[in-house]
C-alpha positions, 0 to 999 in steps of 0.5 A: 450436167444435171438432168432436166426435170421432167414436167410433172403429170397433172393429177386426173381429179376434179377440183375441190367442190366440183364434180363430173356428171355422166350419161344417165344423170345428164339425160335425166336432168335434161328431161326434167328441165324440158318438162319444167320449161314446158310448164313455164312456156305454158304460163307465157314465160320466154326463155333467156340465156344470159352470160355466165360472166358478169361484172362484179359491180353488176352482181352487186352486194347480194352475194351468197356469203354476207360475211365475206362480201365479194369473196363468195364469187369466183372473180378476176380482174381483166389486165390486172398488171396493165397501167389501166387495169380492166373491170373485175369480172365474176362467174354468176352466183345465181340467175336473178342478179343477171336478170336485173342487169339484162332488164335494165340494159334492154328495158326499152326493147322488152315488154312490161311486165317481162316474164322470163325463165332461165336454166343453167349452171351457177358458181359459188366460191364457198366451202364445199361439203356433203351434197354442197358443190361450188357449181350447180344448176338452177332453174328460174322463172321471174316476172319483172315490172308487175307490182300486183301480188297476182304475179306472186300467186301465179309463181306459186301456182306455176311451182306447184304445176312444175312439181306435179309435171315432173312426177311429184304426187299431190300430197308429197309436196307443199308450197309455203308462202309468207311475207317479209312485211308481216315479219317486219310488222311483228318485229315492229310491234315487238320493238325490234324494228323502228320504222323511223330509223331502220338502222336501230336494232339492225344487229338484233334483227339480223340475228332474229332473221337468221334464227328463224331461217334455221328453224327446221334445222335447229328446232324451236329450242335452238331458235329460242336460244338465239332469240335470247342469250345465245346458243352453244352447239354440239362442238362447243361453239357459241353463237351470240343471241339477240338478247330479246325480252320475254315479251319480244320472244313470245310475240315472235314465237306466236308468229312462227306458230300461227299455223302450227299444231301447237298454236291450234291446240293452245297447249304451248302458249296457254292463255298467258299474256305477253308479260307472263312469268319468264320461266313458265313461258320458257318451260312451256314452249321448249320441245313442242312441235311447231309444224302442221300435221298436214290437215290443211283443209280442215275447217277450224274455228269456222274457217279454212286453214289459211283463213285461220292463219291470216286471222292470227297474223292480223292480231299479231301485227295490230298497230303496224301499217307495214304488217297489216299491208303484208297480211292483206297481200297474203290474203289476196294471194290466198284468194287468187290461188283458191279461185284457180283451185290451188287450196291449202292441200298444195299452197299454204300460208306459213309464217316460218318461211323467211328466206335468207337473202336480204333482197326480198321485200314482200311475199316469199315462198318455198316448195317442200317435199313432205315424203319420208326418206332415210338420212345417212344414218338410217333415220327417217326424215322429210326430204325438205325444200327443193325450190324457193323465191319471192318478191325483190322490188329493189334489185333492178333499182340499182341500175335504173335509179327507179324501183322496178317490181319483180318476183320469181322462183328458183328450183334446185335442180339437183335436189329435185332430181334426187327426189324423183330418184328417191320416189322411183320416178327415175331409175339410177341408170338410164336404158342404154342403146341396142348393140349390134355386135360384129361377128365378121369384120368384112360385113361391117357395111351390113352391120351399119345398115342394121343400126341405121334402120334401128335409128331411123325407127327412133330406136337408140342403137350403135355398132360395136366399134372395139376389137371384135375378136372376142365375142364375150367382150362384146356382150360385156360391153353391152352389159356395161352400157345397160343395153336392153338388146344385142343383135348377133349375125355372122356369115351363116345368119347372113347366108340364110337371111336371118339374125339373132336377137338377144334380150339382155334384160330378160337374160339378166333376170333369168341369171338371177333366178333360173327357176323364176316362174314368171320368166319360164315361158319367155326365151331370152334369144330369138332367131328372126328374119333379117327384115323383122329386125326393127319390129322384133327389137321394138317388141322386146323393148315394149315387153321390158318396159 
């Protein structure tokens, strides 16, 4: 008789595209989110916690991977094998689509405008890669039911405040603002958008939008290739281009460079008109630096940075009603922000911001961290974008049949946390608990009394609960826990009413360099009266902060 097969043991590994988060990471994320929530609350936003699962129908067509509709989410059908299968359900892929459903469902009970913030995990069924996971945290704030661009300006100001609240210095970030209406106006004037028939040139327009959205990654040369015949990447893969004419390409490039160093100096585009020689045009614009040098507050041509950009956009959208409306909305946003003290050192008009999602209908914005870090190959680069959002006036309409204006922002939690660590605002390892060691198992109640006193004084502490036989293992445990202090007391100490308190942080520093002058006058272990436990531990913690 054959032996029954053993059930194979499950592999102890996280699924592909997912990861586990441990102590310091979880604690630091919670602290950062708490600070952001305080800013949101200060601005009058209310918290909302919606379901992590939505119907696929409620999530709609605005999925993260537009090339695979309904496949960008983790979805399943209730009672799929039944005679009458149930609804298709899916894990939420962002926090905005659930908000649209919540507002449509409860709009009679909610104030208008409705201002809410939400924080939590989202899931995307996409191919994972370095730093790209299928589950990640988002932190959103949205205003639903406010048609005025004052709501967009408020979101931008709040985003700047959030970055400063968590520890990003002014000068290390910039919030960039654009308007999809302006881009539509430029494409209309360029002949890539027909207001009478939006389906015309839709294919070319999609290529243009994707090309602009990749400007920071591909550079100007790559965008030019995609606006023209197409682009071949380093692997040899070819991406089809929009096949725009020279005059069309030039107008779009002038739009992108409206606030750049190249446009300011006029060396890139010269004084040639839109019909200048194609070869001369291509040779002149390739390889130039499109992005601003950061001197946003300089008065140029009799006006501020934002005023100069807006004047350029006025000229580029001339003849387009939509474009003119978009420029005027940007002018209003800039004016409202300036009135509150948010000038171009923090928030700028930047035409290169387009945002990838198709549901944006007006102002769009991104927060970029401008300080330098090193990539995996040791090359310097800017940290990049950590938040983005915009106006999406059509999303709630799917449920109500009526247009409901809305605008909002989403902060990339993991990226912002990584930025804070890169700036030294958060250490890679959080401070562990004070460890009360066990020298005599019969005195466990005394050890528990000590740890209770520390906890009641607001000090994180624990009693060692492993096998106390080997004292060295207890100190090794404290070291692995990143404990700042160990409390030591055996029978002799208890009889004398004394305890030993070991400064583990100082001990580690002395071990690194025993001759280090700055530590020579500080002992790493103290004998104190039992009644001085809390005060001495607190003193050591303050010294090491």
